[in-house]
C-alpha positions, 0 to 999 in steps of 0.5 A: 500500500503506497503512502506517497502523496502529502495529501494522503498522508495529511488525511491519515493523520487528521483521522488518527487524531480523531480517532484518538489512537495516535496512528493508522489502526490496522483492522485487528489486534496486534497481541503476540508472545515474544522471544527474549534475547541475552541481557547485557549490563548496558542493555535491556532485554529484548522482547520479539514479537511477531504478527501472527503464528504464521508470519515469517518475521518478528520484530524486537523493540530496543530500548537503548538510544544508538545512532543509526549506524550502530543500531543497524550493526547491533541488530545484525551483531546481537539479534540476528536481524536488520533494522526494520523495513516496512511494506504495508500499513498493517506492518507499519502499525504492528510495529508502532504497537510494540512501544505505542508512545507518541512521545518517542520516535525510533529508528527504522531501516530506511536510508537515502539512496540516491540510485534508487527511484524513490530516493530512498531504500531499506537497509535489508535490500527489500523493495521500498514499496511503502512509505508513510511520511509526515506532511512536509517531509522528507524535507532534508533539512539543511541537507543533512537527513538521511535516515528515517525515524518514526513515531511522535514528538511534540510537533505532531508526529503520530507513527509517521515518518521523518527524515533525520540526522543519522548520528542522532541517538534513538531507540530502534526496531529490529526485524529478523526471520522468526522461528518456524513451527513444527510439523507432526507427520501423521504416521510413526516412522520405522526404525532405520539406522544408517551411517555414511561418510560423505566429505562435503568439503574436501581439501581440494575444494578449499585449495581451489578457492584460494586456502592455504594450509599451515602445517603448524595448525592443520588449518586452512587460511584464506586472506581476501582483499577486494572487495572489501566487506563488512564483518557480517558479510566477510563471515558469509564469504568465508563460508561461501568459499571454505564451506559451512564450517568456515568462519573469520579467523580465530586466533589461538597464539602469537605463532598463529597471529604472526602467520596471518599477518604474513599472508597479508604481507605476501600480497602486499597488505602489510599493516592494512586493517583486516577482520578477523572473528573476535566480536564483543558479547552483548551479554557479558562485555567479553569477546569471543570467537565467531567459530566458537574457539575459546577465546584465550589468546589476545594481541591488543594494541596499546589502549585498545580495546576502547570501544570508541563512541560505543560503537566498536563490537568487532575485532580488527588486525593491523593498523598503520598506528599500531602494526600489522600484528596487533588488534583493534576494536572497530565499527562492525560495519566498516568495509575492510579486508579479512581472514578466513579459516577453517579447520578439519575435520570437515562437516559431514565426514561421518553423518549418522541418522537414526530413527526409532519407531514408537507410536509417536510421530517425529517432528520435522522442522519446516523452512520458510521463505522471506517471500510476500509474507510481510503484506499480510494485514491480519494480525493474531496471537502467537504461541512460539518462542525462541531464544537469540543467540549471538553469532 
């Protein structure tokens, strides 16, 4: 549903005021159960809710003021989603119902994009096919308003949108794929046990994609210089090139740290910042490795980590001011070179599938796609829950 003209928006705002609801109310209620993330000393627990039991997405309102960029980073790093995109009036109303306070404006995932037909895009890459601006907005005041906030202030915003300076610190809404329901098959399964040896990611595949093996660790490493990627995108690229168990590199010793640095030296990227697999755990404030390796070795530069501007949650190796082998905490969305690592045994080397006959049916987890589901206009209670985990 497109709301692009000021006349339509003005009419909507007037109707909302007359109804006393403060925003355009959808046709049914938005009661929903929730899932809860971990709680950090400086953060609040986030309640993720979904509009209905069949909704592909769920939404969490984070009561922690951050800039647009830091909010997007933390949606990805800690909550497994991104700042919310909105594609219908019903979805808009549900998101506003998460806090339903006309005094509060929050970040959603819209940002100015001169290459887009509408001049705006969503950070999650979905089409910018719905908008609900306040009358007179967006106005790009002083040519410095490139991010979208929604909500209300004393100037009369009732859940509608306004362009704003991206460095303002505000609460925000994250959107992520919801845990999908399980389906009970109608009949019990038979008893079968099979064991197969399948090397899903053979060393040849890894070597063909540019990995080299370090005899000292037995692991394979890849250093990647172009294109430079955010910490999140770099992780995905490591998995694409090295298989499901590949990840940004963990570092377990000074020798391994020096080895990774030497790989960058060999391609002329000496002392240039590059991502490795460390990240700050929001629940504790401690650092962890993305691949699950215990955090036992560090090589921080003097004065690091300092979490500059409360927005440095990922670990970078190498910097001219520090030295090629020293570490720094950095903004996870910064595009950098990176180092991947994958260690044997590779996934699928031994796969055992066992099913036991009984009078009870087994359960099968379904995988949903993310197409069109967000355009639904019917909201109802849900009854599923899950716990968000960090990367």
